[in-house]
C-alpha positions in Angstrom: 0.9 0.0 0.1 3.2 2.8 0.6 4.3 2.0 -2.2 1.2 2.6 -4.4 0.1 5.7 -2.8 4.0 6.6 -2.8 4.3 6.1 -7.4 0.2 7.7 -7.1 2.5 11.2 -5.4 5.1 11.2 -7.9 3.1 11.2 -10.4 0.4 13.8 -9.4 4.4 15.9 -8.9 5.3 14.9 -12.2 2.2 16.1 -13.4 2.3 19.4 -11.5 6.0 19.5 -13.2 4.8 18.6 -16.7 2.7 22.0 -16.5 4.7 24.0 -14.8 7.2 23.3 -17.7 4.0 24.2 -20.5 3.2 27.6 -18.8 7.4 28.2 -18.8 7.9 27.9 -22.7 4.5 29.9 -23.3 4.7 32.7 -21.3 8.6 33.0 -19.7 10.7 31.6 -23.1 9.9 34.8 -25.8 12.1 36.8 -22.9 15.1 35.0 -22.7 18.3 34.9 -23.8 19.8 31.2 -25.5 21.4 30.8 -21.7 18.7 32.0 -20.1 16.8 29.1 -21.9 20.0 26.3 -21.3 19.7 27.4 -17.8 16.4 26.5 -17.3 15.5 23.1 -19.4 18.3 22.0 -17.3 16.7 22.7 -14.4 13.7 22.2 -15.8 14.8 17.8 -16.7 16.9 18.0 -13.8 13.7 18.1 -11.3 12.0 15.9 -13.3 14.4 13.1 -12.9 13.7 14.2 -9.2 10.4 13.9 -8.8 9.6 11.0 -10.9 12.1 9.0 -8.3 15.4 8.6 -10.8 19.2 9.3 -9.5 21.1 10.1 -12.3 25.4 10.2 -13.1 26.9 11.2 -15.6 31.0 9.6 -16.9 32.4 11.7 -19.3 31.9 14.8 -20.9 29.7 16.2 -23.7 31.3 18.1 -27.1 31.3 21.2 -27.1 30.3 23.1 -30.8 29.0 21.5 -33.5 28.2 17.8 -32.9 26.5 14.2 -34.0 25.5 13.0 -30.4 24.6 9.5 -30.9 22.4 7.9 -28.2 21.0 4.0 -27.9 17.3 4.8 -27.2 15.7 3.0 -23.9 13.1 5.1 -22.7 11.3 8.8 -22.8 13.2 9.2 -20.1 16.3 9.2 -22.4 15.4 12.7 -23.7 14.8 14.6 -20.1 18.5 13.2 -19.0 20.6 14.8 -21.0 18.7 17.6 -21.2 19.7 17.6 -17.4 22.8 17.4 -18.2 22.7 19.2 -22.0 20.3 21.3 -21.9 21.1 22.5 -25.2 20.7 19.3 -27.4 18.3 19.9 -30.0 17.3 16.5 -30.9 15.6 14.6 -33.8 11.9 13.2 -33.7 9.1 11.2 -35.3 6.9 13.6 -36.1 4.0 12.0 -34.1 5.5 13.5 -31.2 4.0 16.9 -32.4 0.3 15.4 -32.3 0.8 14.3 -28.9 -1.1 17.0 -26.1 0.1 19.2 -23.6 4.3 17.9 -24.2 4.3 19.0 -27.7 5.0 22.1 -26.1 8.0 20.9 -24.0 9.4 19.0 -27.6 8.6 22.6 -29.5 10.5 24.2 -27.1 13.2 22.0 -26.5 14.5 23.5 -30.1 13.4 19.5 -32.2 14.2 18.7 -35.7 11.6 16.7 -36.7 11.2 13.7 -39.4 8.4 12.6 -41.2 9.5 8.4 -41.5 6.7 6.8 -43.7 8.2 9.5 -45.8 11.7 8.3 -47.5 11.8 11.8 -49.4 12.2 14.0 -45.6 15.0 12.2 -44.7 17.3 14.3 -47.1 15.0 17.4 -46.0 16.0 16.4 -42.2 19.5 15.3 -43.0 20.3 19.0 -44.3 18.9 20.4 -41.1 21.0 19.0 -39.5 24.1 20.0 -41.3 23.1 23.5 -41.2 22.8 23.5 -37.4 25.6 21.6 -37.0 27.2 23.9 -38.6 25.7 26.8 -36.4 27.8 25.4 -33.8 24.8 23.1 -32.0 24.5 19.6 -30.6 22.0 17.7 -31.8 21.0 14.2 -30.4 19.7 11.3 -32.6 18.9 7.8 -31.5 19.6 5.4 -34.8 18.1 2.6 -33.2 15.2 5.2 -34.3 13.1 2.9 -32.0 13.1 2.0 -27.7 14.7 -1.1 -26.8 14.3 -3.1 -23.6 17.5 -1.8 -22.6 19.8 -5.0 -22.1 21.0 -4.6 -26.5 21.5 -2.4 -28.9 18.6 -2.6 -32.6 20.4 -2.2 -35.7 21.3 1.5 -36.4 19.6 3.2 -39.0 22.5 5.4 -40.4 21.1 8.0 -42.9 21.1 11.0 -40.7 25.0 10.3 -39.9 24.6 12.0 -43.2 24.5 15.4 -41.9 27.5 15.1 -39.9 29.6 13.8 -42.1 29.2 16.1 -45.3 29.5 18.8 -43.1 32.6 16.9 -41.1 31.1 17.3 -38.0 32.2 15.5 -34.7 30.0 12.7 -33.8 30.3 11.2 -29.9 28.3 8.0 -28.4 26.4 8.1 -25.8 25.7 5.1 -23.7 22.3 5.3 -21.9 22.2 2.3 -18.7 19.0 2.3 -15.9 19.1 0.4 -13.4 17.2 -0.1 -9.8 17.1 -1.5 -6.1 16.7 -5.4 -7.9 18.7 -5.4 -10.7 21.7 -3.4 -12.6 18.9 -3.0 -15.5 15.7 -2.0 -14.5 12.6 -3.3 -16.4 10.7 -1.1 -14.7 12.1 2.0 -18.2 11.1 -0.5 -20.8 9.2 1.6 -23.1 8.0 -1.3 -25.9 5.6 -2.2 -28.2 2.1 -2.1 -26.6 3.2 0.1 -23.7 1.6 3.2 -23.4 2.8 6.5 -22.1 0.1 6.7 -18.7 1.2 2.6 -18.3 5.1 3.1 -18.5 4.8 7.0 -16.1 3.3 4.4 -13.5 6.1 2.0 -13.6 9.0 5.2 -13.4 7.1 6.3 -10.1 5.8 2.3 -8.9 10.3 1.9 -9.3 12.8 1.8 -6.6 16.3 3.7 -6.4 15.9 3.9 -10.1 19.4 5.1 -12.2 20.1 7.0 -15.1 23.3 6.2 -15.6 25.1 8.4 -18.9 28.5 7.5 -20.7 30.0 10.1 -22.8 32.5 8.7 -25.0 35.1 10.0 -27.1 33.7 12.1 -30.7 35.2 10.2 -33.4 35.7 12.1 -36.7 33.4 11.6 -39.9 34.7 13.2 -42.5 35.0 11.1 -45.3 33.5 7.6 -43.8 30.6 5.6 -45.2 27.8 6.2 -43.3 26.9 2.9 -42.2 30.4 2.3 -41.7 30.8 4.5 -39.6 26.8 3.8 -38.0 28.6 0.1 -36.9 31.5 1.3 -35.7 29.3 3.5 -33.1 26.8 0.9 -31.9 30.3 -1.0 -31.2 31.1 1.9 -29.0 27.7 2.5 -27.6 27.6 -1.6 -26.8 30.6 -1.5 -25.2 29.9 0.8 -22.9 26.8 -1.2 -21.8 27.9 -4.3 -21.4 31.4 -3.2 -20.1 29.3 -2.5 -17.1 27.2 -5.5 -17.0 
């Protein structure tokens, strides 16, 4: 009973914090400069982890300047965790997110780049957009698996978006995300696959004991002149090795 009461309290705090974030994007962001917005994103993301009962730890340093950040994808919490460390990160997301009620305001405010996956030609538009962002000195984050996994093994990497880094000779930095809890080194509480709804996932996270996320930033890799498929496989191996080392 205590566990369910605690989970309900966490869930209520999550809802309030999300609404607070939406209010900030609607009424405060317009009057902020870039540094102030990033500071607010870092604060919001860090508090979102705390009210969700998630501790986080960082290993390594995120790259500065124009860089493509490549991470494995486990949960909707991934973006929150990255923003708690790298509030400047602009994520590439499926266009469906634009139709999420309420949350789409937060996603828009973070400078998200949307991809219409069902339209094959849209990938070229997004590659061009990412390339411009990288040349402007932005940190752009991509989940090359294209969907969430279980956290126990990596799915194949889709390499199309890596062309943006190759074309602009921007470095690519692998990031290994790992979730654990009080019961297991790899937590099932954050798994967001199959028919699991966002509400169900929120409840599982709220019920978890000792949930934690580890962000391991690996050394950036050069991309100029690389074949995107070979680069994608090398990045996948780097992330996989980092995850295996922590089992």
